Kinemage of the C-alpha trace (Angstrom):
@kinemage 1
@onewidth
@group {chain A} dominant
@subgroup {mainchain}
@vectorlist {calphas} color= white
{ca met a 1} P 14.768 47.138 14.416
{ca asn a 2} L 13.927 43.931 16.251
{ca phe a 3} L 14.410 40.435 14.949
{ca tyr a 4} L 12.696 37.438 16.428
{ca ile a 5} L 13.922 33.929 15.816
{ca arg a 6} L 11.764 30.920 16.462
{ca phe a 7} L 14.025 28.013 17.117
{ca pro a 8} L 12.891 24.700 15.672
{ca thr a 9} L 11.148 22.211 17.879
{ca asp a 10} L 10.819 18.482 17.389
{ca glu a 11} L 7.462 19.090 15.689
{ca asn a 12} L 8.726 21.522 13.051
{ca ile a 13} L 12.376 20.555 12.537
{ca thr a 14} L 11.662 19.081 9.084
{ca asp a 15} L 9.952 22.278 7.979
{ca phe a 16} L 12.883 24.298 9.348
{ca glu a 17} L 15.422 22.170 7.458
{ca asn a 18} L 13.399 22.437 4.246
{ca arg a 19} L 13.229 26.221 4.528
{ca cys a 20} L 16.971 26.412 5.167
{ca ala a 21} L 17.643 24.287 2.087
{ca glu a 22} L 15.293 26.473 0.044
{ca phe a 23} L 17.128 29.613 1.161
{ca lys a 24} L 20.538 28.116 0.400
{ca ser a 25} L 19.301 27.050 -3.040
{ca tyr a 26} L 18.075 30.564 -3.718
{ca leu a 27} L 21.483 32.015 -2.800
{ca ile a 28} L 23.304 29.543 -5.025
{ca ile a 29} L 21.028 30.181 -7.996
{ca glu a 30} L 21.373 33.948 -7.612
{ca lys a 31} L 25.167 33.595 -7.461
{ca ile a 32} L 25.198 31.475 -10.628
{ca lys a 33} L 22.961 34.050 -12.367
{ca ser a 34} L 25.431 36.808 -11.496
{ca leu a 35} L 28.442 35.023 -12.980
{ca asn a 36} L 29.958 36.725 -15.987
{ca ile a 37} L 29.672 33.675 -18.243
{ca ser a 38} L 27.364 32.572 -21.034
{ca glu a 39} L 23.892 31.240 -20.306
{ca ser a 40} L 24.904 27.757 -21.445
{ca asp a 41} L 27.864 27.815 -19.049
{ca lys a 42} L 25.553 28.942 -16.247
{ca leu a 43} L 23.307 25.978 -16.988
{ca lys a 44} L 26.301 23.625 -16.997
{ca thr a 45} L 27.425 25.067 -13.660
{ca leu a 46} L 23.985 24.522 -12.169
{ca gln a 47} L 23.795 20.972 -13.518
{ca his a 48} L 27.237 20.200 -12.108
{ca phe a 49} L 26.218 21.580 -8.736
{ca ile a 50} L 23.005 19.508 -8.713
{ca ser a 51} L 24.992 16.385 -9.612
{ca his a 52} L 27.423 17.113 -6.806
{ca leu a 53} L 24.586 17.434 -4.298
{ca gln a 54} L 23.002 14.196 -5.475
{ca glu a 55} L 26.299 12.350 -5.053
{ca asn a 56} L 27.101 13.995 -1.708
{ca pro a 57} L 23.902 14.614 0.235
{ca met a 58} L 24.361 16.681 3.347
């Protein structure tokens, strides 16, 4: 199986960064969904994580 990676250029670096952030968000949400806690605790976890990101942008 072959994989091809297109490295970002100056023209598409913003799109690349947005797609990376989208992928990371997906992984985080899936991890929170898989936690063995109540739905309300999952929501609290997600809200805490969002607050953390807002206070500490990367």
